[in-house]
C-alpha positions as CSV (number, residue, x, y, z in Angstrom):
1,M,0.0,0.0,0.0
2,S,1.5,3.3,-1.0
3,D,-1.2,5.7,0.3
4,I,-2.0,6.6,3.8
5,L,-5.6,5.8,4.6
6,I,-7.6,8.6,6.2
7,Y,-10.1,7.4,8.8
8,G,-12.7,8.9,10.9
9,F,-13.5,7.9,14.5
10,F,-17.1,7.9,15.8
11,G,-17.6,6.4,19.2
12,E,-18.7,6.8,22.7
13,D,-15.6,7.8,24.5
14,E,-11.9,8.5,24.5
15,A,-11.1,4.9,25.7
16,H,-12.4,3.6,22.4
17,R,-10.6,6.1,20.3
18,N,-7.3,5.4,22.2
19,F,-7.7,1.6,21.8
20,L,-8.4,2.0,18.1
21,S,-5.5,4.4,17.6
22,R,-3.0,2.2,19.4
23,Y,-4.3,-0.9,17.6
24,L,-3.9,0.7,14.2
25,T,-0.5,2.1,15.0
26,H,0.7,-1.3,16.4
27,Q,-0.8,-3.5,13.7
28,Y,-0.5,-1.3,10.7
29,P,2.3,1.3,11.3
30,G,2.2,4.1,8.8
31,V,-1.0,3.0,7.1
32,F,-3.8,4.9,8.9
33,L,-4.1,8.5,9.8
34,E,-7.1,9.9,11.8
35,D,-9.0,12.9,10.4
36,D,-9.1,15.1,13.5
37,D,-11.5,17.5,11.8
38,F,-14.1,14.7,11.4
39,R,-13.8,13.8,15.1
40,H,-14.5,17.4,16.2
41,Q,-17.4,17.8,13.8
42,I,-19.6,15.1,15.3
43,R,-19.2,13.7,18.8
44,A,-20.9,11.2,20.9
45,R,-20.5,10.9,24.7
46,N,-22.4,7.6,25.3
47,R,-24.0,4.6,23.6
48,D,-27.3,6.3,23.0
49,Q,-25.7,9.3,21.3
50,V,-23.7,6.8,19.1
51,D,-27.0,5.2,18.1
52,N,-28.9,8.5,17.6
53,L,-26.1,10.4,15.8
54,L,-24.9,7.5,13.6
55,P,-26.8,8.8,10.5
56,L,-25.2,12.2,10.8
57,A,-21.7,10.6,11.2
58,L,-22.3,8.5,8.1
59,A,-23.4,11.5,6.1
60,Q,-20.3,13.4,7.4
61,K,-18.1,10.5,6.3
62,V,-19.2,11.1,2.7
63,K,-18.6,14.9,3.0
64,S,-15.2,14.4,4.6
65,R,-14.1,11.9,1.9
66,L,-12.8,9.4,4.4
67,D,-11.3,6.2,3.3
68,I,-13.0,4.4,6.2
69,L,-15.1,5.1,9.3
70,F,-14.6,3.3,12.5
71,V,-17.8,3.2,14.7
72,T,-17.2,2.1,18.2
73,R,-19.8,1.4,20.9
74,D,-19.9,-0.9,23.9
75,V,-22.5,-3.6,23.7
76,D,-23.2,-3.3,27.4
77,S,-24.2,-6.9,27.7
78,P,-22.6,-10.4,27.8
79,H,-25.6,-12.0,26.2
80,K,-25.2,-13.4,22.7
81,Q,-28.7,-12.4,21.6
82,T,-28.1,-8.8,22.6
83,I,-24.7,-8.7,21.0
84,D,-26.0,-10.2,17.7
85,G,-29.0,-7.9,17.8
86,R,-26.9,-4.7,18.3
87,R,-24.4,-5.8,15.6
88,A,-27.3,-6.4,13.1
89,V,-28.9,-3.0,13.8
90,L,-25.6,-1.2,13.2
91,D,-24.7,-3.4,10.2
92,R,-28.0,-2.4,8.6
93,A,-27.5,1.3,9.4
94,C,-24.0,1.3,7.9
95,A,-24.6,-0.9,4.9
96,A,-25.1,1.9,2.3
97,H,-22.1,3.8,3.6
98,Q,-19.2,1.3,3.3
99,P,-16.5,1.0,4.2
100,V,-17.4,1.1,7.9
101,V,-15.8,-1.0,10.6
102,L,-17.7,-1.7,13.8
103,M,-15.8,-2.1,17.0
104,L,-18.3,-3.5,19.5
105,P,-16.7,-4.8,22.7
106,V,-18.8,-7.1,24.8
107,Q,-19.9,-5.1,27.8
108,C,-17.1,-2.5,27.5
109,I,-13.7,-1.7,26.0
110,E,-12.2,-2.3,29.4
111,H,-12.9,-6.0,29.1
112,W,-10.6,-6.1,26.1
113,L,-8.0,-4.3,28.2
114,W,-8.6,-6.8,31.0
115,Y,-7.8,-9.7,28.7
116,I,-4.6,-8.0,27.7
117,K,-3.7,-7.3,31.4
118,R,-4.5,-10.9,32.4
119,H,-2.3,-12.2,29.5
120,Q,0.6,-10.0,30.6
121,E,0.4,-10.7,34.3
122,E,-0.8,-14.4,34.2
123,P,0.1,-15.7,30.8
124,G,-1.3,-19.2,31.2
125,K,-4.5,-18.3,32.9
126,Q,-7.6,-19.0,30.8
127,S,-11.0,-17.5,31.7
128,L,-13.9,-15.7,30.1
129,L,-14.0,-12.2,31.5
130,E,-17.1,-10.7,29.7
131,S,-19.5,-12.1,32.2
132,N,-17.9,-10.0,34.9
133,P,-19.6,-6.7,35.6
134,R,-18.4,-3.6,33.8
135,R,-17.4,-1.9,37.1
136,D,-15.1,-4.8,37.8
137,A,-13.4,-4.4,34.5
138,K,-13.0,-0.7,34.9
139,T,-11.7,-1.1,38.5
140,T,-9.2,-3.8,37.4
141,I,-7.8,-1.5,34.6
142,Y,-8.1,2.0,36.2
143,G,-8.2,1.4,39.9
144,D,-10.0,4.3,41.6
145,S,-9.1,6.8,38.9
146,K,-11.9,8.7,37.3
147,V,-9.5,11.1,35.4
148,V,-9.6,10.3,31.7
149,E,-5.9,11.3,31.2
150,T,-4.8,8.9,34.0
151,Q,-7.0,6.1,32.6
152,L,-5.4,6.5,29.2
153,V,-1.9,6.3,30.6
154,L,-2.9,3.1,32.4
155,A,-4.5,1.7,29.2
156,N,-1.5,2.6,27.1
157,A,0.8,0.8,29.5
158,L,-1.1,-2.3,28.6
159,L,-1.5,-1.5,24.9
160,D,2.3,-1.0,24.6
161,H,2.5,-4.8,24.6
162,L,-0.6,-5.6,22.6
163,D,-0.5,-9.2,21.3
164,V,-3.1,-9.0,18.6
165,D,-2.8,-12.7,17.6
166,W,-3.4,-13.8,21.2
167,L,-6.4,-11.4,21.7
168,Y,-7.8,-12.6,18.4
169,Q,-7.8,-16.2,19.6
170,R,-9.5,-15.4,22.9
171,V,-12.1,-12.7,22.4
172,D,-14.9,-13.1,19.8
173,S,-15.8,-9.4,19.7
174,F,-12.2,-8.4,19.1
175,K,-12.0,-11.1,16.4
176,H,-15.0,-9.7,14.7
177,F,-13.5,-6.2,14.7
178,H,-10.0,-7.4,13.5
179,N,-11.5,-9.4,10.7
180,Q,-13.3,-6.4,9.4
181,V,-10.1,-4.4,9.3
182,V,-8.3,-7.2,7.5
183,Q,-11.1,-7.5,5.0
184,F,-11.2,-3.8,4.4
185,L,-7.4,-3.7,3.7
186,Q,-7.7,-6.7,1.4
187,A,-10.4,-5.0,-0.6
188,Y,-8.6,-1.7,-0.6
189,S,-5.4,-3.3,-1.9
190,K,-7.3,-4.8,-4.8
191,T,-8.7,-1.4,-5.9
192,E,-5.3,0.3,-5.7
């Protein structure tokens, strides 16, 4: 790939944006560049705003001439029916505006970070973490901190050692996200 791909981020919080940015930089160095103007034109602060403002974000994607839009939203549930339902609703909403990649962590992004933390601290330990409450995931990752900047520093300490292949094998919601990115890049390279 010779071009840098310009992407837009539309999601519910800075933790999502940070994870996405670190993942893209780690996995595809020099390939993706975020359009900061897009991020500042349309913002969501929670899952309901992501759902309600998605049509505006998709319209803005076209105006901004992005190569790809990443839509991130916590599913807020460990239940497969809820996860599949949310994914289907968002897939339908985005279908006419491709390419769009959905990043939909089960419960919350902190569960993905918890897997990474567990792998770094207890490499052989196998367990499913998504059934644990959101507050447990957030406390495990951030301790008592409610300051976003401090939370990002703590998350980045984990993401500095992101093992994408390992996370891909353990977390279905991450696998779904990663597969979309891979498929986008394969399709993009064919049109180049």
